[in-house]
C-alpha positions in Angstrom: 17.7 21.2 29.2 18.3 19.3 26.0 18.1 16.0 27.8 14.8 17.0 29.4 13.4 18.0 26.0 14.7 14.8 24.4 13.1 12.7 27.2 9.8 14.6 26.8 9.8 14.1 23.0 10.7 10.4 23.5 7.8 9.9 25.9 5.4 11.7 23.5 6.7 9.4 20.7 6.0 6.4 22.8 2.6 7.8 23.7 1.7 8.3 20.0 3.0 4.8 19.1 0.8 3.2 21.8 -2.2 5.3 20.8 -2.0 3.7 17.3 -3.2 0.5 18.8 -6.8 1.9 18.6 -6.3 2.8 14.9 -7.9 0.5 12.4 -5.0 1.1 10.0 -2.5 -0.3 12.6 -1.2 -3.7 11.6 -1.6 -5.0 15.1 -5.2 -3.8 15.5 -7.1 -6.7 13.8 -5.0 -9.5 15.5 -5.5 -7.9 18.9 -9.2 -7.5 18.2 -9.5 -11.2 17.2 -7.5 -12.4 20.2 -9.8 -10.4 22.6 -13.0 -11.7 20.9 -11.6 -15.3 21.2 -11.0 -14.7 24.9 -14.6 -13.3 25.2 -16.1 -16.3 23.3 -14.3 -19.0 25.2 -14.6 -17.2 28.6 -18.3 -16.4 28.2 -19.4 -19.8 27.1 -17.2 -21.8 29.5 -17.8 -19.7 32.6 -21.6 -19.8 32.3 -21.6 -23.6 31.9 -19.0 -24.1 34.7 -21.0 -21.9 37.1 -24.1 -23.9 36.4 -22.1 -27.1 36.9 -21.1 -26.0 40.4 -24.7 -25.4 41.4 -26.1 -28.5 39.7 -23.9 -30.7 41.8 -24.9 -29.3 45.1 -22.5 -26.4 45.3 -24.5 -23.8 47.3 -22.3 -20.8 48.1 -23.1 -17.8 46.0 -20.1 -16.1 47.5 -17.8 -18.8 46.1 -19.4 -18.4 42.7 -18.8 -14.6 43.0 -15.2 -14.9 44.2 -14.1 -17.1 41.3 -15.3 -14.5 38.8 -12.5 -12.1 39.8 -9.9 -14.3 41.7 -8.0 -15.0 38.5 -6.4 -11.5 38.6 -2.8 -12.8 39.0 -3.2 -14.1 35.3 -3.1 -10.4 34.3 0.5 -10.2 35.3 1.3 -12.0 32.0 0.1 -9.3 29.6 1.2 -6.5 31.9 4.8 -7.4 32.9 6.1 -10.0 30.4 6.1 -7.7 27.3 8.4 -5.2 29.1 10.6 -7.4 31.3 10.9 -10.7 29.4 10.1 -10.1 25.7 11.4 -6.5 25.5 8.8 -5.7 22.9 7.7 -2.4 24.4 9.5 0.6 25.9 6.7 1.5 28.2 7.3 0.5 31.8 4.2 -1.1 33.5 2.0 1.4 35.4 3.5 4.4 33.6 1.0 7.3 33.7 -1.1 5.3 36.2 -2.3 8.4 38.2 -4.0 8.3 41.6 -7.2 9.4 39.8 -7.1 6.3 37.5 -6.3 4.2 40.6 -9.4 5.5 42.4 -11.7 5.1 39.4 -10.4 1.5 39.0 -11.1 0.6 42.6 -14.6 2.2 42.5 -15.5 0.3 39.2 -14.0 -2.9 40.7 -16.4 -2.7 43.6 -19.3 -2.1 41.2 -18.1 -5.1 39.2 -18.1 -7.2 42.4 -21.7 -6.4 43.1 -22.5 -7.3 39.5 -20.8 -10.6 40.0 -22.8 -11.3 43.1 -26.1 -10.6 41.3 -25.0 -12.9 38.4 -24.3 -15.7 40.9 -27.7 -15.3 42.5 -29.4 -15.5 39.2 -27.4 -18.4 37.9 -28.0 -20.4 41.0 -31.7 -20.4 40.4 -32.2 -20.1 36.6 -31.3 -22.5 33.8 -28.3 -21.4 31.8 -30.4 -20.8 28.7 -32.9 -18.6 30.6 -30.3 -16.5 32.4 -28.3 -16.0 29.2 -31.3 -14.7 27.3 -32.4 -12.5 30.1 -28.9 -11.0 30.2 -29.3 -9.9 26.6 -31.8 -7.2 27.9 -28.7 -5.2 29.1 -28.3 -4.1 25.5 -31.2 -1.7 25.5 -29.9 -0.1 28.7 -26.4 -0.1 27.2 -27.6 1.9 24.2 -29.4 4.4 26.3 -26.5 4.9 28.7 -24.0 5.1 25.8 -26.1 7.9 24.3 -26.0 9.7 27.7 -22.4 9.0 28.8 -20.3 8.8 25.6 -22.7 10.5 23.2 -23.3 7.4 21.1 -25.2 8.2 17.9 -28.5 6.3 17.4 -28.7 4.8 13.9 -31.1 2.5 12.3 -28.4 -0.2 12.4 -27.9 -0.2 16.2 -31.5 0.6 17.0 -32.8 -2.3 14.9 -30.3 -4.7 16.7 -31.3 -3.5 20.1 -35.0 -3.8 19.4 -34.7 -7.4 18.1 -32.6 -8.5 21.1 -34.9 -6.8 23.6 -38.0 -8.4 22.0 -36.3 -11.8 22.2 -35.8 -11.3 26.0 -39.3 -10.1 26.4 -40.7 -13.2 24.8 -38.8 -15.3 27.2 -40.0 -13.3 30.2 -43.7 -13.8 29.2 -43.2 -17.6 29.2 -40.8 -17.8 32.2 -43.3 -19.5 34.5 -43.1 -22.7 32.4 -39.3 -22.9 32.7 -38.8 -23.4 36.4 -36.6 -26.3 37.4 -38.2 -28.9 39.6 -38.4 -28.0 43.3 -37.8 -24.3 42.7 -40.5 -22.1 44.3 -42.0 -19.1 42.5 -40.4 -16.8 45.0 -36.9 -18.1 44.4 -37.5 -18.0 40.6 -38.5 -14.4 40.9 -35.3 -13.7 42.9 -33.2 -15.3 40.2 -35.1 -13.5 37.5 -34.7 -10.1 39.2 -31.0 -10.7 40.1 -30.2 -11.5 36.5 -31.9 -8.4 35.2 -30.1 -6.3 37.8 -26.8 -7.8 36.7 -27.6 -6.9 33.1 -28.5 -3.3 34.2 -25.3 -2.9 36.2 -23.1 -4.3 33.4 -24.9 -1.9 30.9 -23.7 1.0 33.1 -20.2 -0.5 33.4 -19.5 -0.7 29.7 -20.0 3.0 28.7 -18.2 4.2 31.9 -15.2 2.1 30.8 -15.4 3.5 27.2 -15.4 7.0 28.6 -12.3 6.2 30.7 -10.5 4.3 27.9 -10.7 7.4 25.7 -7.9 8.8 28.0 -6.0 5.6 28.3 -2.6 5.4 26.6 -2.5 1.8 25.4 -3.8 -1.8 25.7 -1.3 -2.5 28.4 -2.8 0.2 30.6 -6.3 -1.3 30.0 -4.9 -4.5 31.5 -3.4 -2.6 34.4 -6.8 -1.0 35.2 -8.4 -4.4 34.9 -5.9 -5.8 37.4 -6.9 -3.2 40.0 -10.6 -3.6 39.3 -10.3 -7.4 39.8 -8.4 -7.0 43.0 -11.1 -4.7 44.4 -13.9 -7.1 43.3 -12.0 -10.0 44.8 -11.6 -8.1 48.1 -15.4 -7.5 48.2 -16.1 -11.2 47.5 -13.5 -12.3 50.1 -15.3 -10.2 52.8 -18.6 -11.9 51.9 -16.9 -15.3 51.9 -15.4 -14.6 55.3 -18.9 -13.9 56.7 -20.1 -17.1 55.1 -17.4 -19.4 56.5 -14.4 -18.5 54.3 -12.1 -21.0 52.7 -12.8 -23.5 55.5 -16.4 -23.6 54.2 -15.0 -24.3 50.7 -13.0 -27.3 52.0 -16.0 -28.6 53.8 -18.2 -28.2 50.8 -15.7 -30.0 48.5 -15.6 -33.0 50.9 -19.1 -33.3 52.2 -21.5 -31.5 49.9 -20.3 -31.5 46.3 -21.5 -34.8 44.8 -18.7 -35.2 42.3 -15.9 -35.5 44.7 -13.2 -33.2 46.0 -10.9 -33.3 43.0 -13.7 -32.5 40.6 -14.8 -29.6 42.9 -11.3 -28.0 42.9 -10.9 -28.6 39.1 -14.3 -26.8 38.5 -13.3 -23.9 40.8 -9.9 -23.4 39.1 -11.4 -23.8 35.6 -14.0 -21.2 36.5 -11.4 -18.8 37.8 -9.5 -19.0 34.5 -12.5 -18.8 32.2 -14.0 -15.8 34.0 -10.7 -14.0 33.7 -10.7 -14.7 29.9 -14.2 -13.3 29.7 -13.3 -10.0 31.5 -10.1 -9.6 29.5 -12.0 -10.0 26.2 -14.7 -7.6 27.4 -12.2 -4.9 28.4 -10.3 -5.3 25.1 -13.4 -5.1 23.0 -14.6 -1.9 24.6 -11.1 -0.4 24.3 -10.6 -1.3 20.6 -14.2 -0.6 19.5 -16.9 0.9 21.7 -19.1 -0.1 24.6 -22.1 -0.7 22.3 -20.2 -3.0 20.0 -18.8 -4.8 23.0 -22.3 -5.2 24.4 -23.6 -6.5 21.1 -20.8 -9.0 20.8 -21.5 -10.3 24.3 -25.2 -10.5 23.6 -24.5 -12.5 20.4 -22.5 -15.0 22.5 -25.5 -15.4 24.8 -27.1 -17.4 22.0 -24.2 -19.8 22.2 -24.7 -20.1 25.9 -28.3 -21.0 25.3 -27.2 -23.8 22.9 -24.5 -24.8 25.4 -27.1 -25.2 28.2 -29.3 -27.3 25.9 -26.4 -29.6 24.7 -24.5 -29.9 28.0 -27.3 -30.0 30.5 -30.2 -31.2 28.4 -32.3 -28.1 29.1 -35.6 -27.7 27.3 -35.4 -25.8 24.0 -39.0 -25.0 23.2 -40.5 -22.6 20.7 -40.1 -19.5 22.8 -36.3 -20.1 23.3 -35.9 -20.9 19.6 -37.6 -17.7 18.5 -35.6 -15.7 21.1 -32.3 -17.2 19.9 -33.2 -16.5 16.2 -34.0 -12.9 17.1 -30.7 -12.5 18.9 -28.7 -14.0 16.0 -30.8 -11.9 13.5 -30.1 -8.7 15.4 -26.4 -9.4 15.7 -26.1 -10.3 12.0 -27.9 -7.1 10.9 -25.5 -5.0 13.1 -22.4 -6.7 11.7 -23.7 -6.2 8.1 -24.4 -2.6 8.8 -20.9 -2.1 10.2 -19.5 -3.8 7.1 -21.4 -1.5 4.8 -20.4 1.6 6.8 -16.7 0.7 6.9 -16.8 -0.1 3.2 -18.3 3.3 2.4 -15.7 5.0 4.6 -12.9 3.1 2.9 -14.2 4.0 -0.6 -14.5 7.6 0.5 -10.9 7.7 1.8 -9.6 6.0 -1.4 -11.4 8.7 -3.5 -10.0 11.5 -1.3 -6.5 10.0 -1.6 -6.9 9.7 -5.4 -8.0 13.3 -5.7 -5.0 14.5 -3.6 -2.5 12.6 -5.7 -4.0 13.7 -9.0 -2.3 16.9 -10.2 -4.5 19.9 -11.3 -5.1 20.2 -15.1 -2.5 22.9 -15.5 0.2 20.8 -13.9 -1.0 17.8 -16.0 -0.5 19.8 -19.1 3.0 20.8 -18.1 3.8 17.1 -17.3 2.5 16.0 -20.8 4.1 18.9 -22.7 6.9 20.4 -20.6 8.2 22.4 -23.5 5.0 24.4 -24.0 
């Protein structure tokens, strides 16, 4: 009986220790947050440019582009298993408390993510990187609405101002979209790419608050990675079925040898690089939602879309006219206003906590008098 009680208290202790990873006061919180944002930054920028590189050089399979977005799931073995088995820096065994319910939710969300990846591939195959990036920023307004409904996110001037600015930036681009069609692209295909990109943004806007709701019951960051592993496997299975219907890996080999105009080696280097960078992007996204909120994660991703716009201009020489310039400025402006608002809010909370701590540690007047004059 005592051993059972001891084991239970030990598990509870481990649970409490892991829960501290979400606490801002935890020493490991800020480094973990920065690492995840770095993964998101590198993954988001690189994956968008590499996906466009594939299509620019006569890569044509949207299923291949979809498959590479989730096929890097074996990389998640590193943050899941190495801390316990190799580094011995945690006492939690991998997949502890991973219930059948969590497994089912992870598979369902993984399939939803697979559909989102396909829509993104369709949009990216037709649209310039800068255009698709700015269109994806429209997901933020849907993210805010769904966050209010699903996770009871409070609407403040800070987040509303940010969402309005980013949405207006996307609307400006939409009104001028007809002048941004690449040569040889029909209006119908441009409309398909435009609609697919908006659909991907909508689906991703739903994905973020659902994940935040689930992460509220998740024990630790390691469990976030475990869920991510299952989701990526489900998304890869969906993409693999689509690839099989489209010719499978034999079609990839044929494409690398006969279609891709940069040669076989460059083709496979692009595919492998895309696999790695997409995995970094999803790791960063999951970590940001777990450590902050779905809305903050969405805002950070939208801010990075501005970097994707500049990347498309610098790497591929895409046009950067007045509309894109104004849209980019509005995206940056909205993000900066949100970050400043968060800074002011956190500073006020810290000052309030310091004041409360000072009042608690200050003895009442009667006790102060006894301390000063103990003989009275």
